[in-house]
C-alpha positions in Angstrom: 119.9 88.6 78.6 119.4 89.8 82.2 120.5 87.9 85.3 117.0 86.8 86.3 116.4 85.2 82.9 119.7 83.3 83.2 118.6 82.1 86.6 115.3 81.0 85.2 116.9 79.0 82.5 119.4 77.4 84.9 116.7 76.4 87.2 114.7 74.9 84.3 117.7 72.8 83.4 117.9 71.5 86.9 114.2 70.6 86.9 114.6 68.7 83.7 117.5 66.7 85.0 115.7 66.0 88.2 112.6 64.9 86.3 114.5 62.1 84.5 116.0 60.9 87.8 112.7 60.9 89.6 110.2 59.8 86.9 111.4 56.2 86.6 111.0 55.8 90.3 107.4 57.2 90.2 106.1 55.4 87.0 108.3 52.8 87.8 86.3 33.0 59.1 85.5 29.6 59.6 86.4 27.8 62.7 88.9 25.0 62.4 91.3 22.9 64.5 94.5 22.0 62.8 97.1 19.5 64.0 100.7 20.0 63.3 103.9 18.1 64.2 106.0 20.5 66.3 109.5 21.4 65.1 110.3 21.8 68.8 77.4 43.5 84.9 75.0 45.1 85.2 73.3 42.2 87.1 73.6 42.2 90.8 74.2 38.5 91.2 76.4 36.2 89.1 74.3 34.4 86.5 74.1 30.6 86.4 76.6 29.6 83.7 76.4 27.0 81.0 77.1 23.6 82.6 77.3 21.2 79.7 79.2 18.1 80.6 80.1 19.6 84.0 77.1 18.5 86.2 78.8 15.2 87.0 82.5 14.2 86.9 83.2 11.3 84.6 86.7 9.9 85.0 86.4 8.3 81.6 86.6 11.7 80.1 90.2 12.0 81.1 91.2 8.3 81.0 94.7 8.6 79.6 96.9 6.3 77.6 100.2 6.3 79.5 102.1 5.6 76.3 104.6 8.3 75.3 103.5 10.8 72.7 105.4 13.2 70.5 105.1 16.9 71.0 102.5 18.5 68.7 100.9 21.8 68.1 97.2 22.4 67.6 95.4 25.5 66.2 91.9 26.7 67.0 90.6 29.5 64.9 87.4 31.5 65.1 86.3 34.8 63.7 87.8 36.5 66.7 90.9 34.6 67.8 93.6 32.2 66.6 95.0 30.1 69.4 98.0 27.7 69.1 98.3 25.0 71.7 101.1 22.7 72.5 100.4 19.3 74.0 103.4 19.9 76.3 101.5 20.7 79.4 98.4 21.3 77.3 99.2 25.0 77.2 98.7 28.0 74.9 101.8 29.2 73.1 100.1 31.8 70.8 96.9 33.8 71.2 96.2 36.3 68.4 93.3 38.7 68.2 92.2 38.6 64.5 90.4 42.0 64.5 93.3 44.0 66.1 96.6 44.7 64.4 100.0 45.3 65.9 101.6 48.2 64.0 105.1 47.2 65.1 105.0 43.6 63.9 102.6 44.1 61.0 100.6 41.2 62.3 97.6 40.5 64.5 97.9 41.5 68.2 99.7 38.7 70.1 98.5 38.4 73.7 100.6 35.4 74.7 104.0 37.1 75.0 107.3 36.0 76.5 106.5 32.3 76.1 109.3 29.9 77.1 109.9 26.2 77.7 109.2 26.7 81.4 106.4 29.3 81.3 103.4 29.3 79.0 99.8 30.6 78.9 97.2 28.7 81.0 99.9 26.4 82.3 99.4 24.5 85.5 101.7 23.7 88.4 100.8 21.0 90.9 101.0 22.8 94.2 101.7 26.5 95.0 102.6 29.4 92.7 106.4 28.8 93.2 106.2 25.3 91.8 107.4 24.5 88.2 104.7 24.0 85.6 103.8 20.6 84.1 106.1 20.0 81.1 105.2 16.4 80.0 103.5 15.7 76.7 99.8 15.2 77.1 97.5 13.0 75.1 95.2 15.1 73.0 91.6 14.7 71.9 90.0 17.1 69.4 86.4 16.9 70.5 85.0 19.2 67.9 86.0 22.3 66.0 85.6 24.4 69.1 86.8 22.1 71.8 90.1 20.4 72.6 91.1 18.2 75.6 94.5 17.4 76.9 95.0 14.6 79.5 97.9 12.9 81.2 98.6 10.6 84.2 101.3 11.5 86.6 103.3 10.1 89.5 102.4 12.6 92.3 104.5 11.9 95.4 104.4 8.2 94.7 100.7 8.3 93.9 98.9 8.1 90.5 96.8 11.1 89.5 95.2 12.0 86.1 94.8 15.5 85.0 92.7 16.9 82.1 92.6 20.4 80.6 89.6 21.1 78.4 89.3 24.3 76.3 86.0 25.4 74.7 85.6 28.4 72.4 82.6 30.0 70.7 82.4 32.2 67.5 82.1 35.9 68.1 83.4 35.7 71.7 86.6 36.8 73.4 85.5 34.7 76.4 86.5 31.1 76.5 86.0 28.3 79.0 88.7 26.1 80.6 87.8 23.0 82.7 90.4 21.5 84.9 89.7 17.8 85.6 91.6 15.7 88.2 91.2 12.1 89.3 93.1 10.5 92.2 93.2 6.7 92.3 93.8 6.7 96.0 91.0 9.1 97.0 93.5 11.4 98.8 93.0 14.5 96.7 95.7 17.1 96.2 97.2 19.2 99.0 100.6 20.9 99.1 100.6 23.6 101.8 96.8 24.1 101.4 97.1 24.4 97.5 96.0 21.8 94.9 97.4 23.5 91.8 98.2 27.0 90.4 96.8 28.3 87.1 98.7 31.0 85.2 97.9 33.8 82.7 100.4 34.5 79.9 104.0 35.2 81.2 103.6 38.7 79.7 100.5 40.2 78.1 101.1 41.5 74.6 101.6 43.4 72.4 105.3 43.5 73.2 106.6 46.8 74.4 109.7 48.5 75.6 109.1 50.1 79.1 112.1 52.3 78.7 110.7 53.9 75.5 107.0 53.8 76.2 106.5 55.5 79.6 102.8 55.8 79.0 102.4 52.0 79.0 102.5 49.8 82.1 101.3 46.4 83.3 98.8 46.0 86.2 97.4 43.2 88.3 93.7 43.7 88.4 91.1 42.0 90.7 87.5 42.2 91.9 86.0 40.7 95.1 82.3 41.1 94.1 82.1 44.6 95.6 85.4 46.4 95.0 87.8 46.6 92.1 91.5 46.9 93.0 94.7 47.1 90.9 98.4 47.4 91.4 101.0 48.6 88.8 103.7 46.0 88.4 107.3 46.9 88.9 110.3 44.7 87.8 111.5 41.5 89.5 108.5 41.3 91.8 106.8 38.1 93.1 104.1 38.9 95.7 100.7 37.9 96.9 98.0 40.3 96.0 96.8 41.2 99.5 94.4 44.0 98.6 91.6 41.5 98.1 90.9 38.3 99.9 87.9 36.9 98.0 88.6 36.8 94.3 85.6 37.0 92.0 88.1 37.4 89.2 91.8 38.4 88.7 94.2 39.0 85.9 96.8 41.1 84.2 96.1 44.2 82.1 98.0 46.5 79.8 96.8 49.8 78.5 94.6 48.3 75.7 94.3 44.6 76.4 93.5 42.4 79.4 93.6 38.7 80.5 91.1 37.8 83.2 90.6 34.5 85.1 87.0 34.1 86.4 86.4 31.0 88.5 83.0 29.4 88.4 83.3 29.1 92.2 85.3 31.9 93.7 85.5 30.2 97.1 88.0 27.7 95.6 90.6 30.4 95.1 93.2 30.5 97.9 95.5 33.3 96.8 96.5 35.3 93.7 100.2 36.1 93.1 101.7 38.4 90.6 105.1 38.0 89.0 107.2 40.4 87.1 110.4 38.3 87.2 112.9 38.7 84.3 113.1 35.1 82.9 114.0 35.6 79.2 115.8 38.1 77.0 115.9 40.8 79.7 112.1 41.3 79.4 110.1 41.3 82.6 107.0 39.1 83.0 103.6 40.4 83.9 101.7 37.4 85.1 98.9 36.4 87.5 99.2 33.1 89.3 95.9 31.8 90.7 96.2 29.2 93.5 93.3 26.7 93.9 92.6 25.5 97.4 93.5 21.9 98.3 90.8 19.2 97.9 90.2 15.7 99.2 88.5 12.8 97.6 89.0 11.1 94.2 87.6 13.5 91.6 87.5 17.2 91.1 86.3 19.5 88.3 86.9 23.2 88.2 85.5 25.6 85.6 87.1 28.9 84.7 85.9 31.5 82.2 88.8 33.4 80.7 88.5 36.8 79.0 91.5 37.4 76.7 90.7 40.6 74.7 90.4 44.3 74.4 90.2 46.4 77.6 87.3 48.6 76.5 83.7 49.2 77.5 82.2 47.9 74.2 83.6 44.4 74.4 83.7 43.9 78.2 80.2 45.1 79.0 78.7 42.3 76.9 79.7 40.0 79.7 78.1 41.9 82.5 74.6 40.7 81.3 74.0 37.1 80.4 71.6 37.9 77.6 74.3 39.8 75.7 76.7 37.0 75.0 76.6 33.4 73.7 78.0 32.0 77.0 75.1 33.4 79.0 77.7 34.7 81.3 77.0 37.7 83.5 77.0 39.3 86.9 80.7 39.6 87.5 81.2 43.2 86.4 84.4 42.5 84.4 84.0 45.9 82.7 85.3 47.4 86.0 88.8 46.6 84.8 88.6 49.3 82.2 91.2 52.1 82.9 89.4 55.1 84.4 89.8 58.3 86.3 88.5 56.9 89.5 86.1 59.4 91.2 86.1 61.4 87.9 84.5 58.5 86.0 81.3 60.4 85.6 83.1 63.4 83.9 85.1 61.1 81.7 81.9 59.2 80.7 80.3 62.5 79.7 83.3 63.6 77.6 83.5 60.2 76.0 79.8 60.3 75.1 80.1 63.8 73.5 83.3 62.7 71.6 81.6 59.6 70.2 78.6 61.7 69.1 81.0 64.0 67.3 82.8 61.0 65.7 79.5 59.9 64.1 79.4 63.3 62.3 83.1 63.6 61.7 84.6 60.1 61.3 88.2 61.2 62.2 89.3 60.9 65.8 91.9 63.6 65.4 89.4 66.1 64.1 87.0 65.0 66.9 89.6 65.8 69.5 90.1 69.3 68.0 86.3 70.0 67.9 85.7 68.7 71.4 88.6 70.8 72.7 87.2 74.0 71.1 83.7 73.3 72.4 85.1 72.9 75.9 87.1 76.1 75.7 84.1 78.0 74.5 82.0 76.7 77.4 84.7 77.6 79.9 85.3 81.0 78.4 82.9 82.8 80.9 84.9 81.2 83.8 88.2 82.4 82.3 86.8 85.9 81.8 85.5 86.1 85.4 88.9 84.8 86.6 90.6 87.6 84.7 88.1 90.2 86.1 89.0 89.0 89.6 92.7 89.5 88.7 92.0 93.1 87.8 90.2 93.7 91.1 93.2 92.2 92.9 95.6 94.5 91.0 93.5 97.5 91.9 93.6 96.8 95.6 97.3 95.6 95.6 98.8 99.0 96.8 96.3 99.1 99.7 97.0 95.4 100.4 100.8 96.0 100.6 100.2 99.0 103.0 98.2 96.8 105.3 100.8 94.0 105.2 103.5 96.5 106.1 101.5 98.2 108.8 100.5 95.0 110.6 103.5 92.8 109.7 104.0 92.0 113.4 100.3 91.2 114.1 99.1 88.4 111.8 95.7 88.2 113.3 95.0 92.0 112.7 96.5 91.8 109.3 94.1 89.0 108.2 91.1 91.0 109.6 92.1 94.1 107.7 92.7 92.1 104.5 89.3 90.5 104.7 87.8 93.9 105.4 89.5 95.2 102.3 88.2 92.3 100.2 84.7 93.0 101.3 84.9 96.8 100.7 86.3 96.2 97.2 83.8 93.5 96.3 86.5 91.0 95.7 86.2 87.3 96.5 89.5 85.4 96.4 87.7 82.1 95.9 86.3 83.3 92.6 89.7 82.9 91.0 90.2 79.4 92.4 86.9 77.8 91.4 87.3 78.2 87.6 90.8 76.9 87.9 89.7 73.9 89.9 87.0 73.1 87.4 89.5 73.3 84.5 91.9 71.0 86.4 89.1 68.4 86.8 88.5 68.6 83.0 92.2 68.3 82.4 92.6 65.2 84.6 89.5 63.5 83.0 90.8 64.4 79.4 94.3 63.1 80.3 93.0 59.7 81.2 90.5 59.6 78.4 93.0 60.5 75.6 95.8 58.5 77.1 93.8 55.2 77.4 90.9 55.5 75.0 90.8 52.2 73.1 89.4 53.7 69.8 92.6 55.9 69.4 94.6 52.7 69.0 95.6 52.6 65.3 93.3 55.7 64.6 94.9 57.8 61.8 94.7 61.6 61.9 97.1 62.8 59.2 98.9 60.2 57.0 102.7 60.0 57.2 102.6 62.2 60.3 100.1 61.0 62.8 99.0 57.6 61.6 98.1 56.4 65.2 96.7 58.7 67.9 97.7 56.2 70.6 101.5 56.7 70.1 103.7 59.7 69.4 103.7 61.4 66.0 106.8 60.7 63.8 108.3 62.3 60.7 111.6 60.4 60.8 113.2 57.4 62.5 116.9 57.7 63.3 119.4 54.8 63.4 120.5 56.0 66.9 118.8 57.1 70.1 118.8 60.7 71.3 119.3 60.8 75.1 116.0 61.1 76.9 114.0 61.3 73.6 114.6 58.1 71.7 115.0 57.6 67.9 111.9 59.3 66.6 111.8 62.9 65.3 108.5 64.3 66.4 106.9 67.7 65.4 103.8 67.8 67.6 105.7 68.2 70.9 107.6 71.1 69.4 104.3 72.8 68.3 103.0 72.2 71.8 106.0 73.9 73.5 105.7 76.9 71.1 102.0 77.3 71.9 102.8 77.0 75.6 105.5 79.7 75.4 103.2 82.0 73.4 100.4 81.5 75.9 102.7 82.1 78.8 103.9 85.3 77.2 100.4 86.6 76.6 99.4 85.7 80.1 102.4 87.3 81.6 101.8 90.6 79.8 98.5 90.8 81.6 100.0 90.3 85.0 101.2 93.2 87.2 104.9 93.8 87.6 106.2 92.7 90.9 109.5 92.3 92.8 112.6 90.8 91.2 112.0 87.5 92.9 108.5 87.3 91.7 109.6 88.2 88.1 112.3 85.4 88.3 109.6 82.9 89.4 107.3 84.0 86.5 110.2 83.5 84.1 110.9 80.1 85.6 107.3 79.2 84.9 107.2 80.7 81.5 110.4 79.2 80.1 111.1 76.3 82.4 107.8 74.5 82.5 107.2 74.2 78.8 110.8 72.9 78.4 110.2 70.5 81.2 107.0 69.2 79.6 108.7 68.9 76.3 111.0 66.2 77.6 108.3 64.5 79.8 105.7 64.4 77.1 107.9 63.9 74.0 106.8 60.3 73.6 103.2 60.8 74.9 100.3 59.6 72.7 99.6 62.0 69.9 95.9 62.3 70.9 96.9 63.6 74.3 99.5 66.1 72.9 97.0 67.2 70.2 94.4 68.0 72.9 96.9 70.1 74.9 98.2 71.9 71.8 94.8 72.8 70.5 93.8 73.9 74.0 96.9 76.2 74.3 96.3 77.7 70.9 92.6 78.4 71.5 93.4 79.7 75.0 96.0 82.0 73.5 93.3 83.7 71.3 90.9 83.7 74.1 93.4 85.5 76.3 94.1 88.1 73.6 90.4 88.8 73.5 90.1 88.9 77.3 93.2 91.2 77.5 91.6 93.6 75.1 88.3 93.6 77.0 90.0 93.9 80.4 92.1 96.9 79.2 88.9 98.8 78.7 87.7 97.7 82.1 90.9 98.3 84.0 90.4 102.0 84.7 86.7 101.5 85.4 87.4 98.8 88.0 90.2 100.7 89.6 88.0 103.8 89.9 85.1 101.7 91.3 87.4 100.0 93.9 88.9 103.3 95.0 85.4 104.8 95.3 84.3 102.0 97.6 87.4 102.2 99.7 87.0 106.0 100.0 83.4 105.7 101.2 84.4 103.2 103.8 87.0 105.5 105.2 84.4 108.2 105.6 
């Protein structure tokens, strides 16, 4: 092994070590209600929403018996969700999606994660977001199989107030309605530093995950002001106001595949939205949105919120952009904007998604669909790759002349640039011709990365049984009883195949490049050996769908490069002769 190769491997090792230091900083049925004794758009304007029993406040609705009641749990179940309430605060302690499974727990997906005695889903605190939630046992009224009401009278700074929380569900819908009803006997309303109360999402949105093992998952605060959608990736131990938006049409918390949104019927009533990622229980950070309602005066108040707790995908969210498409007649709030996207490359991602879904109708296996789509893209991009290689040959042919110019005018940069441009023109070489194909391929790469890393349909999608049963997580052939540093406890084969394909592709590509100085050769070896090794560690736990795309792309690119190399070998002498002829004529 020569000295340059040793240097390349040593530098690769330093890159890998640096990556693991830097990466954590960068990426930092039938409906029923059951009572149990507890053991302990497309539209431009928002559509008018259903207003049953909300047109006029009736204090009798929340007239509460002040007698003490025992803590009880209540279950609401539709074809879409199963929700368990506690009358302690009138809050949600379990929210399961009945048409989505959690492969880790072998149960339905649980959205209400990290529940504790002092932090629950849809809990309310009287006052600002730093106040404790209500923990008293509420009186409960089961209105019908879809609707449940919790109500309680309180001593509020020496005054009597009555608060009601009414939840309404509909079959076939992830959206539900929550009404907050308040009556003040003294007509003074609620005002603590400009805030009446604070409404919370779940302490942490499920399914439960380990951020140390799953670097491709995160939690985000998402919000929309009627014109712009904004988000922030949550770190750990944060408690901040979301200052990117001032007027909140909706806000909430999202994971990769699921989202909880709070959509007020009157957005002008929202004062601020805070986000919390405090560690409160079991060393597991929260990911919670806290919505502050502005202070109000008078005796009675009724607020209506529409809450979307469900999948973060186009299919389910777009139903609520247009009122005619859902039972709530809810629309005009563009909640589908919260879907994870590539930003300004949305258009390209939408095209790729459309083609992939067409392929899936013919080949109902998402893994095979990824392979076919990748091959189609490589075939379409083949002319660009061929032209790029042709440009490389022209560059090789004029290289000796280029070096002579650089040596001759090394002390006159302006003259050097003029002579180089003249040389390019004489040889018929355009340096941009090699950049444009590469730029277009990078655009495809970024769009595919986001699509394959976040595409909801890959969740739980099997490719090959007992090897790749879920394209949204890494493949696995064996689970160890201990963790391998930087890799975890899973033995994966797909990243190994990816690295081998990358090394082979690099070898084939390097054989086509001209030999240069020792320093250049050392850099090439660094790229050829170091980068695949670097990516092996970075992408070891990446979703299998993403690694599958990169691996197939490498393998197909390898065969394409072999073909191109063979074609270019025949053209090399012809191009060199043509370039020399043009340069010779220009000298005359």
